[in-house]
N, CA, C and O atoms as a Tinker XYZ file with bonds, in Angstrom:
   340  protein
     1  N     29.198000  -31.392000  -19.041000    73     2
     2  CA    28.312000  -32.359000  -19.630000    64     1     3
     3  C     27.088000  -31.609000  -20.167000    63     2     4     5
     4  O     26.389000  -30.944000  -19.403000    81     3
     5  N     26.834000  -31.708000  -21.429000    73     3     6
     6  CA    25.706000  -31.052000  -22.083000    64     5     7
     7  C     24.661000  -32.106000  -22.402000    63     6     8     9
     8  O     24.934000  -33.065000  -23.124000    81     7
     9  N     23.463000  -31.925000  -21.861000    73     7    10
    10  CA    22.390000  -32.893000  -22.097000    64     9    11
    11  C     21.256000  -32.201000  -22.835000    63    10    12    13
    12  O     20.824000  -31.115000  -22.448000    81    11
    13  N     20.782000  -32.824000  -23.886000    73    11    14
    14  CA    19.601000  -32.313000  -24.578000    64    13    15
    15  C     18.552000  -33.404000  -24.546000    63    14    16    17
    16  O     18.875000  -34.574000  -24.753000    81    15
    17  N     17.320000  -33.054000  -24.295000    73    15    18
    18  CA    16.276000  -34.072000  -24.119000    64    17    19
    19  C     16.033000  -34.889000  -25.387000    63    18    20    21
    20  O     16.350000  -34.457000  -26.495000    81    19
    21  N     15.476000  -36.050000  -25.202000    73    19    22
    22  CA    15.229000  -36.953000  -26.316000    64    21    23
    23  C     14.153000  -36.442000  -27.263000    63    22    24    25
    24  O     14.250000  -36.660000  -28.471000    81    23
    25  N     13.144000  -35.776000  -26.752000    73    23    26
    26  CA    12.034000  -35.368000  -27.606000    64    25    27
    27  C     12.274000  -34.058000  -28.347000    63    26    28    29
    28  O     11.439000  -33.665000  -29.162000    81    27
    29  N     13.361000  -33.383000  -28.100000    73    27    30
    30  CA    13.762000  -32.133000  -28.759000    64    29    31
    31  C     12.771000  -30.986000  -28.581000    63    30    32    33
    32  O     12.876000  -29.977000  -29.279000    81    31
    33  N     11.818000  -31.114000  -27.671000    73    31    34
    34  CA    10.885000  -30.023000  -27.402000    64    33    35
    35  C     11.092000  -29.427000  -26.017000    63    34    36    37
    36  O     10.645000  -28.310000  -25.757000    81    35
    37  N     11.747000  -30.135000  -25.144000    73    35    38
    38  CA    12.031000  -29.612000  -23.814000    64    37    39
    39  C     13.227000  -28.664000  -23.898000    63    38    40    41
    40  O     13.956000  -28.651000  -24.890000    81    39
    41  N     13.410000  -27.892000  -22.867000    73    39    42
    42  CA    14.493000  -26.913000  -22.858000    64    41    43
    43  C     15.833000  -27.594000  -22.577000    63    42    44    45
    44  O     15.905000  -28.576000  -21.838000    81    43
    45  N     16.895000  -27.047000  -23.184000    73    43    46
    46  CA    18.238000  -27.588000  -22.996000    64    45    47
    47  C     18.742000  -27.247000  -21.602000    63    46    48    49
    48  O     18.496000  -26.149000  -21.102000    81    47
    49  N     19.445000  -28.180000  -20.974000    73    47    50
    50  CA    19.971000  -27.970000  -19.625000    64    49    51
    51  C     21.472000  -28.207000  -19.597000    63    50    52    53
    52  O     22.015000  -28.954000  -20.412000    81    51
    53  N     22.121000  -27.567000  -18.659000    73    51    54
    54  CA    23.537000  -27.753000  -18.397000    64    53    55
    55  C     23.673000  -27.921000  -16.896000    63    54    56    57
    56  O     23.401000  -26.988000  -16.140000    81    55
    57  N     24.087000  -29.086000  -16.460000    73    55    58
    58  CA    24.122000  -29.493000  -15.062000    64    57    59
    59  C     22.724000  -29.417000  -14.455000    63    58    60    61
    60  O     21.865000  -30.218000  -14.823000    81    59
    61  N     22.468000  -28.501000  -13.556000    73    59    62
    62  CA    21.159000  -28.421000  -12.910000    64    61    63
    63  C     20.346000  -27.208000  -13.343000    63    62    64    65
    64  O     19.271000  -26.963000  -12.797000    81    63
    65  N     20.841000  -26.443000  -14.318000    73    63    66
    66  CA    20.168000  -25.225000  -14.744000    64    65    67
    67  C     19.843000  -25.287000  -16.226000    63    66    68    69
    68  O     20.462000  -26.039000  -16.978000    81    67
    69  N     18.850000  -24.476000  -16.643000    73    67    70
    70  CA    18.616000  -24.271000  -18.065000    64    69    71
    71  C     19.700000  -23.343000  -18.587000    63    70    72    73
    72  O     20.339000  -22.626000  -17.817000    81    71
    73  N     19.903000  -23.361000  -19.891000    73    71    74
    74  CA    20.963000  -22.525000  -20.460000    64    73    75
    75  C     20.678000  -21.041000  -20.274000    63    74    76    77
    76  O     21.611000  -20.254000  -20.118000    81    75
    77  N     19.407000  -20.644000  -20.287000    73    75    78
    78  CA    19.049000  -19.239000  -20.032000    64    77    79
    79  C     19.475000  -18.835000  -18.625000    63    78    80    81
    80  O     19.988000  -17.735000  -18.421000    81    79
    81  N     19.263000  -19.724000  -17.654000    73    79    82
    82  CA    19.654000  -19.431000  -16.278000    64    81    83
    83  C     21.170000  -19.352000  -16.134000    63    82    84    85
    84  O     21.676000  -18.523000  -15.378000    81    83
    85  N     21.892000  -20.195000  -16.844000    73    83    86
    86  CA    23.364000  -20.140000  -16.814000    64    85    87
    87  C     23.836000  -18.779000  -17.316000    63    86    88    89
    88  O     24.761000  -18.200000  -16.746000    81    87
    89  N     23.213000  -18.262000  -18.373000    73    87    90
    90  CA    23.578000  -16.938000  -18.892000    64    89    91
    91  C     23.290000  -15.829000  -17.900000    63    90    92    93
    92  O     24.112000  -14.934000  -17.705000    81    91
    93  N     22.116000  -15.885000  -17.269000    73    91    94
    94  CA    21.751000  -14.864000  -16.278000    64    93    95
    95  C     22.700000  -14.920000  -15.082000    63    94    96    97
    96  O     23.138000  -13.882000  -14.586000    81    95
    97  N     23.014000  -16.118000  -14.622000    73    95    98
    98  CA    23.933000  -16.269000  -13.489000    64    97    99
    99  C     25.324000  -15.776000  -13.858000    63    98   100   101
   100  O     25.979000  -15.121000  -13.047000    81    99
   101  N     25.782000  -16.076000  -15.057000    73    99   102
   102  CA    27.104000  -15.621000  -15.500000    64   101   103
   103  C     27.198000  -14.109000  -15.576000    63   102   104   105
   104  O     28.171000  -13.522000  -15.101000    81   103
   105  N     26.192000  -13.470000  -16.170000    73   103   106
   106  CA    26.186000  -12.000000  -16.254000    64   105   107
   107  C     26.066000  -11.389000  -14.865000    63   106   108   109
   108  O     26.710000  -10.382000  -14.567000    81   107
   109  N     25.234000  -12.002000  -14.007000    73   107   110
   110  CA    25.104000  -11.520000  -12.628000    64   109   111
   111  C     26.409000  -11.621000  -11.858000    63   110   112   113
   112  O     26.767000  -10.710000  -11.112000    81   111
   113  N     27.122000  -12.727000  -12.038000    73   111   114
   114  CA    28.418000  -12.869000  -11.365000    64   113   115
   115  C     29.437000  -11.858000  -11.868000    63   114   116   117
   116  O     30.234000  -11.331000  -11.093000    81   115
   117  N     29.409000  -11.589000  -13.172000    73   115   118
   118  CA    30.330000  -10.598000  -13.730000    64   117   119
   119  C     30.062000   -9.213000  -13.150000    63   118   120   121
   120  O     30.991000   -8.516000  -12.744000    81   119
   121  N     28.795000   -8.816000  -13.113000    73   119   122
   122  CA    28.426000   -7.527000  -12.525000    64   121   123
   123  C     28.747000   -7.506000  -11.036000    63   122   124   125
   124  O     29.190000   -6.486000  -10.507000    81   123
   125  N     28.525000   -8.627000  -10.361000    73   123   126
   126  CA    28.798000   -8.705000   -8.923000    64   125   127
   127  C     30.283000   -8.547000   -8.620000    63   126   128   129
   128  O     30.655000   -7.870000   -7.662000    81   127
   129  N     31.122000   -9.165000   -9.427000    73   127   130
   130  CA    32.569000   -9.051000   -9.212000    64   129   131
   131  C     33.030000   -7.615000   -9.449000    63   130   132   133
   132  O     33.848000   -7.091000   -8.693000    81   131
   133  N     32.510000   -6.981000  -10.492000    73   131   134
   134  CA    32.870000   -5.581000  -10.743000    64   133   135
   135  C     32.395000   -4.674000   -9.608000    63   134   136   137
   136  O     33.125000   -3.783000   -9.175000    81   135
   137  N     31.172000   -4.901000   -9.128000    73   135   138
   138  CA    30.650000   -4.089000   -8.030000    64   137   139
   139  C     31.461000   -4.312000   -6.757000    63   138   140   141
   140  O     31.737000   -3.366000   -6.019000    81   139
   141  N     31.838000   -5.557000   -6.503000    73   139   142
   142  CA    32.637000   -5.859000   -5.317000    64   141   143
   143  C     34.032000   -5.241000   -5.408000    63   142   144   145
   144  O     34.553000   -4.725000   -4.419000    81   143
   145  N     34.628000   -5.294000   -6.586000    73   143   146
   146  CA    35.973000   -4.738000   -6.754000    64   145   147
   147  C     35.977000   -3.211000   -6.671000    63   146   148   149
   148  O     36.906000   -2.628000   -6.112000    81   147
   149  N     34.960000   -2.563000   -7.216000    73   147   150
   150  CA    34.946000   -1.108000   -7.258000    64   149   151
   151  C     34.414000   -0.461000   -5.983000    63   150   152   153
   152  O     34.948000    0.549000   -5.524000    81   151
   153  N     33.351000   -1.049000   -5.409000    73   151   154
   154  CA    32.705000   -0.401000   -4.266000    64   153   155
   155  C     32.766000   -1.211000   -2.981000    63   154   156   157
   156  O     32.576000   -0.662000   -1.896000    81   155
   157  N     33.023000   -2.488000   -3.085000    73   155   158
   158  CA    33.055000   -3.333000   -1.899000    64   157   159
   159  C     31.682000   -3.772000   -1.426000    63   158   160   161
   160  O     31.543000   -4.265000   -0.307000    81   159
   161  N     30.657000   -3.602000   -2.265000    73   159   162
   162  CA    29.292000   -3.962000   -1.899000    64   161   163
   163  C     29.053000   -5.438000   -2.222000    63   162   164   165
   164  O     29.317000   -5.876000   -3.342000    81   163
   165  N     28.557000   -6.203000   -1.253000    73   163   166
   166  CA    28.299000   -7.625000   -1.442000    64   165   167
   167  C     26.871000   -7.938000   -1.884000    63   166   168   169
   168  O     26.562000   -9.088000   -2.196000    81   167
   169  N     26.004000   -6.939000   -1.916000    73   167   170
   170  CA    24.595000   -7.173000   -2.230000    64   169   171
   171  C     24.375000   -7.854000   -3.589000    63   170   172   173
   172  O     23.567000   -8.781000   -3.654000    81   171
   173  N     25.051000   -7.445000   -4.682000    73   171   174
   174  CA    24.854000   -8.137000   -5.963000    64   173   175
   175  C     25.284000   -9.608000   -5.925000    63   174   176   177
   176  O     24.683000  -10.443000   -6.601000    81   175
   177  N     26.303000   -9.925000   -5.153000    73   175   178
   178  CA    26.741000  -11.318000   -5.026000    64   177   179
   179  C     25.663000  -12.147000   -4.341000    63   178   180   181
   180  O     25.400000  -13.283000   -4.737000    81   179
   181  N     25.042000  -11.582000   -3.317000    73   179   182
   182  CA    23.975000  -12.283000   -2.592000    64   181   183
   183  C     22.775000  -12.501000   -3.501000    63   182   184   185
   184  O     22.199000  -13.589000   -3.500000    81   183
   185  N     22.385000  -11.500000   -4.271000    73   183   186
   186  CA    21.256000  -11.623000   -5.188000    64   185   187
   187  C     21.544000  -12.685000   -6.247000    63   186   188   189
   188  O     20.671000  -13.497000   -6.553000    81   187
   189  N     22.741000  -12.693000   -6.805000    73   187   190
   190  CA    23.101000  -13.682000   -7.816000    64   189   191
   191  C     23.121000  -15.087000   -7.234000    63   190   192   193
   192  O     22.653000  -16.026000   -7.878000    81   191
   193  N     23.652000  -15.246000   -6.032000    73   191   194
   194  CA    23.677000  -16.568000   -5.395000    64   193   195
   195  C     22.271000  -17.054000   -5.068000    63   194   196   197
   196  O     21.976000  -18.241000   -5.204000    81   195
   197  N     21.407000  -16.146000   -4.638000    73   195   198
   198  CA    20.016000  -16.522000   -4.347000    64   197   199
   199  C     19.305000  -16.951000   -5.629000    63   198   200   201
   200  O     18.564000  -17.934000   -5.619000    81   199
   201  N     19.519000  -16.232000   -6.728000    73   199   202
   202  CA    18.905000  -16.626000   -7.997000    64   201   203
   203  C     19.447000  -17.972000   -8.465000    63   202   204   205
   204  O     18.693000  -18.807000   -8.964000    81   203
   205  N     20.739000  -18.181000   -8.306000    73   203   206
   206  CA    21.328000  -19.465000   -8.713000    64   205   207
   207  C     20.727000  -20.612000   -7.914000    63   206   208   209
   208  O     20.467000  -21.680000   -8.469000    81   207
   209  N     20.504000  -20.408000   -6.627000    73   207   210
   210  CA    19.907000  -21.457000   -5.798000    64   209   211
   211  C     18.444000  -21.699000   -6.177000    63   210   212   213
   212  O     18.006000  -22.845000   -6.282000    81   211
   213  N     17.690000  -20.611000   -6.383000    73   211   214
   214  CA    16.272000  -20.749000   -6.671000    64   213   215
   215  C     15.987000  -21.288000   -8.070000    63   214   216   217
   216  O     14.887000  -21.780000   -8.320000    81   215
   217  N     16.942000  -21.207000   -8.980000    73   215   218
   218  CA    16.706000  -21.666000  -10.346000    64   217   219
   219  C     17.227000  -23.072000  -10.612000    63   218   220   221
   220  O     17.199000  -23.522000  -11.758000    81   219
   221  N     17.701000  -23.778000   -9.594000    73   219   222
   222  CA    18.121000  -25.175000   -9.764000    64   221   223
   223  C     16.899000  -26.001000  -10.149000    63   222   224   225
   224  O     15.846000  -25.886000   -9.521000    81   223
   225  N     17.036000  -26.822000  -11.166000    73   223   226
   226  CA    15.913000  -27.614000  -11.674000    64   225   227
   227  C     16.056000  -29.079000  -11.286000    63   226   228   229
   228  O     17.116000  -29.685000  -11.442000    81   227
   229  N     14.956000  -29.631000  -10.773000    73   227   230
   230  CA    14.829000  -31.054000  -10.522000    64   229   231
   231  C     13.530000  -31.511000  -11.154000    63   230   232   233
   232  O     12.463000  -30.992000  -10.825000    81   231
   233  N     13.606000  -32.473000  -12.054000    73   231   234
   234  CA    12.440000  -33.025000  -12.727000    64   233   235
   235  C     11.587000  -31.935000  -13.364000    63   234   236   237
   236  O     10.369000  -31.911000  -13.189000    81   235
   237  N     12.230000  -31.033000  -14.102000    73   235   238
   238  CA    11.578000  -29.974000  -14.865000    64   237   239
   239  C     10.802000  -28.978000  -14.008000    63   238   240   241
   240  O      9.843000  -28.375000  -14.489000    81   239
   241  N     11.197000  -28.793000  -12.752000    73   239   242
   242  CA    10.551000  -27.819000  -11.867000    64   241   243
   243  C     11.627000  -27.206000  -10.977000    63   242   244   245
   244  O     12.455000  -27.917000  -10.407000    81   243
   245  N     11.604000  -25.885000  -10.867000    73   243   246
   246  CA    12.557000  -25.213000   -9.988000    64   245   247
   247  C     11.820000  -24.604000   -8.807000    63   246   248   249
   248  O     10.594000  -24.499000   -8.811000    81   247
   249  N     12.569000  -24.210000   -7.811000    73   247   250
   250  CA    11.986000  -23.560000   -6.641000    64   249   251
   251  C     11.356000  -22.233000   -7.058000    63   250   252   253
   252  O     10.303000  -21.857000   -6.544000    81   251
   253  N     11.987000  -21.539000   -7.970000    73   251   254
   254  CA    11.460000  -20.264000   -8.463000    64   253   255
   255  C     10.125000  -20.462000   -9.182000    63   254   256   257
   256  O      9.209000  -19.658000   -9.010000    81   255
   257  N     10.004000  -21.524000   -9.985000    73   255   258
   258  CA     8.722000  -21.822000  -10.644000    64   257   259
   259  C      7.645000  -22.118000   -9.617000    63   258   260   261
   260  O      6.513000  -21.654000   -9.751000    81   259
   261  N      7.988000  -22.885000   -8.593000    73   259   262
   262  CA     7.022000  -23.210000   -7.553000    64   261   263
   263  C      6.528000  -21.955000   -6.832000    63   262   264   265
   264  O      5.336000  -21.824000   -6.557000    81   263
   265  N      7.447000  -21.032000   -6.527000    73   263   266
   266  CA     7.070000  -19.779000   -5.862000    64   265   267
   267  C      6.168000  -18.951000   -6.775000    63   266   268   269
   268  O      5.186000  -18.369000   -6.316000    81   267
   269  N      6.502000  -18.895000   -8.077000    73   267   270
   270  CA     5.659000  -18.154000   -9.029000    64   269   271
   271  C      4.256000  -18.739000   -9.086000    63   270   272   273
   272  O      3.278000  -17.993000   -9.057000    81   271
   273  N      4.139000  -20.060000   -9.166000    73   271   274
   274  CA     2.820000  -20.702000   -9.217000    64   273   275
   275  C      2.046000  -20.471000   -7.924000    63   274   276   277
   276  O      0.838000  -20.235000   -7.958000    81   275
   277  N      2.727000  -20.537000   -6.791000    73   275   278
   278  CA     2.054000  -20.337000   -5.509000    64   277   279
   279  C      1.538000  -18.903000   -5.379000    63   278   280   281
   280  O      0.409000  -18.695000   -4.936000    81   279
   281  N      2.348000  -17.915000   -5.758000    73   279   282
   282  CA     1.917000  -16.523000   -5.690000    64   281   283
   283  C      0.747000  -16.288000   -6.648000    63   282   284   285
   284  O     -0.208000  -15.587000   -6.313000    81   283
   285  N      0.832000  -16.870000   -7.819000    73   283   286
   286  CA    -0.255000  -16.722000   -8.780000    64   285   287
   287  C     -1.542000  -17.347000   -8.254000    63   286   288   289
   288  O     -2.614000  -16.758000   -8.396000    81   287
   289  N     -1.455000  -18.514000   -7.656000    73   287   290
   290  CA    -2.641000  -19.214000   -7.172000    64   289   291
   291  C     -3.245000  -18.539000   -5.949000    63   290   292   293
   292  O     -4.458000  -18.337000   -5.891000    81   291
   293  N     -2.414000  -18.187000   -4.971000    73   291   294
   294  CA    -2.927000  -17.669000   -3.715000    64   293   295
   295  C     -3.187000  -16.166000   -3.703000    63   294   296   297
   296  O     -4.037000  -15.704000   -2.942000    81   295
   297  N     -2.478000  -15.390000   -4.528000    73   295   298
   298  CA    -2.563000  -13.935000   -4.423000    64   297   299
   299  C     -3.117000  -13.283000   -5.687000    63   298   300   301
   300  O     -4.049000  -12.483000   -5.596000    81   299
   301  N     -2.580000  -13.596000   -6.848000    73   299   302
   302  CA    -2.895000  -12.833000   -8.051000    64   301   303
   303  C     -4.205000  -13.236000   -8.728000    63   302   304   305
   304  O     -4.941000  -12.370000   -9.201000    81   303
   305  N     -4.505000  -14.522000   -8.783000    73   303   306
   306  CA    -5.722000  -14.964000   -9.466000    64   305   307
   307  C     -6.806000  -15.268000   -8.436000    63   306   308   309
   308  O     -6.600000  -16.085000   -7.539000    81   307
   309  N     -7.942000  -14.622000   -8.559000    73   307   310
   310  CA    -9.005000  -14.886000   -7.593000    64   309   311
   311  C     -9.571000  -16.296000   -7.770000    63   310   312   313
   312  O     -9.747000  -16.775000   -8.891000    81   311
   313  N     -9.848000  -16.938000   -6.657000    73   311   314
   314  CA   -10.421000  -18.281000   -6.672000    64   313   315
   315  C    -11.922000  -18.173000   -6.434000    63   314   316   317
   316  O    -12.372000  -17.390000   -5.598000    81   315
   317  N    -12.676000  -18.947000   -7.159000    73   315   318
   318  CA   -14.129000  -18.975000   -6.964000    64   317   319
   319  C    -14.528000  -20.358000   -6.500000    63   318   320   321
   320  O    -14.051000  -21.366000   -7.019000    81   319
   321  N    -15.383000  -20.391000   -5.546000    73   319   322
   322  CA   -15.890000  -21.649000   -5.005000    64   321   323
   323  C    -17.406000  -21.652000   -5.110000    63   322   324   325
   324  O    -18.058000  -20.676000   -4.738000    81   323
   325  N    -17.957000  -22.720000   -5.606000    73   323   326
   326  CA   -19.398000  -22.847000   -5.742000    64   325   327
   327  C    -19.859000  -24.045000   -4.921000    63   326   328   329
   328  O    -19.328000  -25.148000   -5.049000    81   327
   329  N    -20.844000  -23.806000   -4.088000    73   327   330
   330  CA   -21.399000  -24.884000   -3.277000    64   329   331
   331  C    -22.630000  -25.448000   -3.968000    63   330   332   333
   332  O    -23.553000  -24.709000   -4.308000    81   331
   333  N    -22.641000  -26.723000   -4.167000    73   331   334
   334  CA   -23.797000  -27.361000   -4.807000    64   333   335
   335  C    -24.796000  -27.730000   -3.738000    63   334   336   337
   336  O    -24.438000  -28.311000   -2.714000    81   335
   337  N    -26.051000  -27.391000   -3.978000    73   335   338
   338  CA   -27.074000  -27.664000   -2.985000    64   337   339
   339  C    -27.829000  -28.936000   -3.282000    63   338   340
   340  O    -28.732000  -29.308000   -2.532000    81   339
């Protein structure tokens, strides 16, 4: 099922992911299968599955976006507080 938003300005989605995320997950799975077949290492499969889980979108927000905003707010951008007297 391919859904495109009504306003034509939002990003296109396929099931619960954006199309960019579907491409990244697909390429990650392909690399993971090759790595598993050649070396027997499961680490790429775990990384791809974690990215697939974190990039699921609900109401135009993903868990990965939330983590990015939280890290930016709490760690990367300094907060200034002014007390009014």
